[in-house]
C-alpha positions as CSV (number, residue, x, y, z in Angstrom):
1,M,-49.4,160.1,-96.4
2,I,-47.4,158.3,-95.0
3,P,-47.5,156.3,-92.3
4,E,-46.2,157.8,-88.7
5,I,-43.3,156.3,-87.3
6,D,-43.0,155.3,-83.4
7,F,-39.9,156.5,-83.1
8,A,-40.4,155.9,-79.5
9,K,-39.7,152.2,-80.5
10,L,-36.5,152.9,-82.3
11,R,-35.7,153.6,-78.6
12,E,-36.7,149.8,-77.2
13,E,-33.6,147.8,-75.5
14,I,-32.6,144.9,-78.2
15,P,-30.7,141.8,-77.9
16,Y,-26.4,142.9,-77.0
17,K,-23.8,141.2,-76.1
18,W,-19.9,141.8,-74.0
19,R,-16.9,141.5,-74.8
20,V,-13.6,142.5,-73.6
21,Q,-12.7,146.0,-73.9
22,S,-9.1,146.1,-72.8
23,F,-6.4,144.9,-70.2
24,S,-5.3,146.5,-66.5
25,K,-1.6,147.6,-67.3
26,F,-1.9,147.6,-63.3
27,K,-3.3,145.0,-62.4
28,P,-4.4,141.1,-63.9
29,S,-8.3,143.1,-64.3
30,A,-10.5,143.5,-68.1
31,S,-13.1,146.4,-68.9
32,C,-16.0,144.7,-70.4
33,V,-19.0,146.4,-72.4
34,A,-22.1,145.3,-73.7
35,Y,-22.5,145.9,-77.7
36,V,-25.2,145.4,-80.0
37,D,-24.4,143.5,-83.7
38,A,-25.5,145.2,-86.4
39,R,-28.3,142.6,-87.8
40,D,-30.1,143.3,-84.4
41,V,-30.0,147.2,-85.2
42,M,-31.4,146.1,-88.7
43,D,-33.7,144.4,-87.6
44,L,-35.4,147.1,-84.9
45,L,-35.3,149.2,-88.0
46,D,-36.8,146.5,-90.2
47,L,-39.6,145.8,-87.7
48,A,-40.5,149.9,-86.4
49,V,-39.3,151.5,-89.4
50,G,-39.9,149.0,-92.5
51,P,-37.9,147.5,-94.3
52,D,-38.7,149.8,-98.1
53,R,-38.1,152.9,-95.7
54,W,-34.9,153.1,-94.3
55,Q,-31.4,152.4,-96.1
56,D,-27.7,152.5,-95.5
57,D,-25.3,154.6,-97.1
58,Y,-21.5,155.0,-97.0
59,K,-18.0,157.9,-97.5
60,V,-15.5,159.0,-96.6
61,V,-15.0,162.2,-95.5
62,D,-11.3,163.5,-94.5
63,G,-10.1,160.1,-95.1
64,S,-12.9,159.0,-92.4
65,L,-15.4,156.5,-92.9
66,M,-19.0,157.8,-92.6
67,A,-22.2,155.8,-91.7
68,G,-25.6,157.3,-92.7
69,I,-28.7,155.7,-92.1
70,G,-31.9,157.6,-93.5
71,I,-36.0,157.2,-93.0
72,K,-38.3,158.2,-95.4
73,C,-39.7,160.1,-93.4
74,D,-43.3,162.7,-94.4
75,N,-41.6,165.6,-95.6
76,G,-38.9,163.1,-97.2
77,W,-35.6,161.1,-96.5
78,V,-33.9,162.0,-93.0
79,W,-30.3,161.0,-92.6
80,K,-28.0,160.6,-89.7
81,W,-24.2,159.9,-90.0
82,D,-21.3,159.2,-87.8
83,T,-17.5,158.1,-87.9
84,G,-16.3,154.3,-87.0
85,V,-13.7,152.7,-85.9
86,E,-11.8,149.6,-86.8
87,S,-11.7,146.3,-84.9
88,Q,-8.7,143.8,-84.0
89,V,-10.2,141.6,-86.6
90,E,-11.5,142.4,-90.2
91,K,-10.7,145.9,-90.1
92,E,-11.8,146.9,-92.5
93,K,-15.3,145.5,-92.2
94,G,-16.0,145.7,-87.9
95,Q,-15.6,150.0,-89.4
96,V,-18.4,149.5,-91.6
97,S,-20.5,147.9,-88.9
98,D,-19.2,150.2,-86.2
99,A,-19.6,153.1,-87.9
100,F,-23.6,151.8,-89.4
101,K,-24.2,151.0,-84.9
102,R,-23.0,155.4,-84.2
103,A,-25.5,156.1,-86.8
104,A,-28.0,154.1,-85.4
105,V,-27.9,155.7,-81.9
106,H,-28.5,159.4,-83.7
107,W,-31.6,157.7,-84.3
108,G,-31.9,156.4,-80.8
109,I,-30.9,153.0,-81.5
110,G,-28.7,151.2,-78.9
111,R,-28.4,154.3,-76.5
112,F,-29.4,152.2,-73.5
113,L,-26.3,150.4,-73.6
114,Y,-24.8,153.7,-72.1
115,R,-27.1,153.9,-69.6
116,L,-25.3,150.3,-68.2
117,S,-22.2,149.9,-66.0
118,I,-18.6,148.5,-67.5
119,V,-18.4,145.5,-65.9
120,N,-14.5,144.3,-64.2
121,L,-13.9,140.6,-64.7
122,P,-10.5,139.6,-63.0
123,A,-7.8,137.9,-65.8
124,N,-5.1,135.4,-65.6
125,E,-2.4,137.9,-66.3
126,K,-2.0,142.2,-66.1
127,K,-1.6,143.8,-69.5
128,E,2.5,144.8,-70.8
129,N,3.9,144.4,-74.0
130,G,3.8,141.1,-76.3
131,N,1.3,139.4,-73.8
132,Y,-2.3,138.3,-74.3
133,P,-3.8,138.2,-71.7
134,Y,-7.9,136.8,-71.2
135,P,-10.4,137.2,-68.9
136,V,-10.4,134.2,-65.6
137,D,-13.3,133.2,-63.3
138,G,-13.1,132.6,-59.9
139,S,-11.1,129.6,-60.5
140,G,-8.9,130.7,-62.8
141,K,-10.1,129.1,-65.7
142,R,-10.0,130.8,-69.0
143,I,-13.9,132.4,-69.8
144,W,-14.6,131.7,-73.4
145,D,-17.9,133.2,-73.5
146,V,-18.2,136.5,-71.2
147,T,-21.6,137.2,-72.5
148,K,-22.7,134.0,-70.9
149,H,-20.8,134.6,-67.6
150,I,-21.6,138.1,-67.4
151,N,-25.5,137.1,-67.9
152,D,-25.2,134.7,-65.3
153,M,-23.2,136.4,-63.2
154,H,-25.1,139.2,-62.4
155,G,-29.1,137.5,-63.6
156,I,-28.9,139.4,-66.9
157,K,-31.6,138.3,-69.3
158,T,-31.6,139.7,-72.6
159,P,-34.4,140.7,-74.6
160,A,-35.6,138.8,-77.4
161,R,-34.4,139.6,-81.3
162,P,-37.9,141.0,-82.7
163,D,-40.3,139.2,-84.9
164,V,-39.7,140.6,-87.6
165,P,-41.7,139.6,-90.2
166,K,-40.6,137.7,-93.7
167,I,-40.7,139.6,-96.5
168,S,-42.2,137.1,-98.9
169,V,-43.2,136.5,-102.7
170,A,-46.6,136.1,-102.2
171,M,-46.0,140.0,-100.1
172,F,-45.6,141.6,-104.0
173,E,-48.0,139.7,-105.8
174,K,-50.3,140.5,-103.2
175,G,-49.4,144.2,-103.8
176,I,-49.4,144.2,-107.6
177,D,-52.4,142.5,-107.9
178,F,-53.9,145.8,-106.1
179,F,-53.2,147.8,-109.0
180,A,-54.5,145.5,-111.5
181,E,-57.8,145.2,-109.6
182,K,-58.0,149.1,-109.0
183,Q,-57.5,149.8,-112.6
184,K,-54.2,151.4,-112.2
185,T,-51.6,153.1,-114.2
186,I,-48.8,151.4,-115.8
187,A,-46.8,154.7,-113.4
188,D,-48.4,153.9,-110.5
189,L,-47.1,150.4,-110.4
190,D,-43.9,151.4,-111.4
191,K,-43.1,153.7,-108.6
192,W,-44.6,151.5,-106.5
193,F,-41.8,148.6,-107.4
194,A,-39.8,151.1,-107.1
195,E,-40.6,152.1,-103.4
196,K,-40.6,148.7,-102.4
197,K,-37.0,147.9,-103.9
198,P,-34.5,147.6,-100.3
199,S,-38.0,144.9,-99.6
200,Y,-37.4,143.1,-102.8
201,N,-33.3,143.4,-102.8
202,I,-34.0,140.3,-99.4
203,L,-35.5,138.4,-101.8
204,S,-33.8,135.2,-102.6
205,D,-33.0,134.7,-106.6
206,T,-35.4,132.6,-107.1
207,G,-38.1,134.9,-105.2
208,K,-36.8,137.8,-107.1
209,A,-37.7,135.6,-111.2
210,K,-41.1,134.8,-109.6
211,V,-42.0,138.2,-108.1
212,D,-39.9,140.0,-112.1
213,G,-42.3,137.3,-114.0
214,F,-45.5,138.3,-111.9
215,L,-44.5,141.6,-112.4
216,K,-43.5,141.4,-116.0
217,D,-47.6,139.1,-116.2
218,T,-49.6,141.6,-114.6
219,K,-47.9,144.8,-116.7
220,A,-48.7,142.8,-119.6
221,D,-52.2,142.4,-118.9
222,M,-52.4,145.6,-117.6
223,K,-51.1,147.2,-121.2
224,E,-53.5,145.3,-122.9
225,A,-56.9,145.7,-120.9
226,N,-56.2,149.8,-120.8
227,E,-55.7,149.5,-125.1
228,S,-59.1,147.6,-125.3
229,K,-60.8,150.0,-123.5
230,P,-61.8,154.2,-125.2
231,T,-59.8,156.8,-124.2
232,T,-62.6,158.8,-122.9
233,V,-66.0,158.7,-120.3
234,L,-69.7,160.6,-121.4
235,C,-69.6,161.3,-117.7
236,P,-73.3,161.3,-116.2
237,Q,-72.1,163.7,-113.5
238,F,-70.3,166.4,-116.1
239,A,-72.4,165.1,-118.6
240,S,-69.1,165.7,-120.6
241,L,-66.6,163.3,-122.4
242,V,-64.5,162.5,-120.1
243,P,-60.7,161.3,-120.2
244,R,-60.7,158.1,-119.3
245,I,-57.7,158.4,-116.7
246,D,-59.9,161.2,-114.1
247,C,-62.1,159.1,-113.8
248,Q,-60.0,157.1,-111.1
249,E,-60.3,160.2,-108.3
250,C,-63.7,159.9,-108.7
251,E,-65.8,158.6,-105.4
252,L,-68.1,157.6,-107.6
253,V,-65.8,155.3,-110.2
254,K,-66.9,152.4,-108.5
255,T,-70.5,152.4,-109.2
256,C,-69.6,154.5,-112.3
257,E,-71.8,151.8,-115.3
258,A,-70.6,154.5,-117.8
259,Y,-67.5,154.1,-116.7
260,N,-67.7,150.0,-115.5
261,K,-69.4,149.2,-118.5
262,G,-66.6,150.3,-120.4
263,A,-68.8,151.9,-123.9
264,D,-67.1,154.1,-126.1
265,N,-69.9,157.2,-126.4
266,G,-67.2,159.7,-127.9
């Protein structure tokens, strides 16, 4: 059974920043809202769900870009979708990021942002056609780092970034070794590796090459070991020949002399 997911962890606060959402047309004022970075959303998913148990996908529906986040639950993959809007800089990239973060809200990630109040800062001028206002401090100087200014002004301490476990070559080698040591089938190993593909994709090219080589050598050793063993075993429990592969499901396999000696009694 798939380990239970702590969905409450997805609703925890994560690092957030502030940005100017709009400038007033009636007075020199800037409205600022809090937002999260897509990478921090990914880190939280890795930590709370596992890097191999979530994925994202994108599609266009009626001309609108939709982002979906799927999480592998007990009954299979569960998907939640939402759409995004273009940003002022790098429109397409911003739209993808916005859609992704909005889909994450459906899973509870970033919902705390909606409980934070809008922060108003003074601006150098009100918004008019063709001009580009900017926020200023009490002395009229331009604010370059809106997040730092607001956090310092209100004494806000944003949550620290989660400590996400690093995906390493050693983790894959340990997993691959498990199937060899437990005398599992190559099909079982392939199935496990397919499920770990999202984590594998995070590795560097050098890391992937090392894992690929280790996997290839291990599968070759498993194949050679399986070919050298008899296909049947005289089972002491049933006093009859049974397919060797069926022994792997028996609770006595670790202590069974007939299985571990590999004597072909057929």
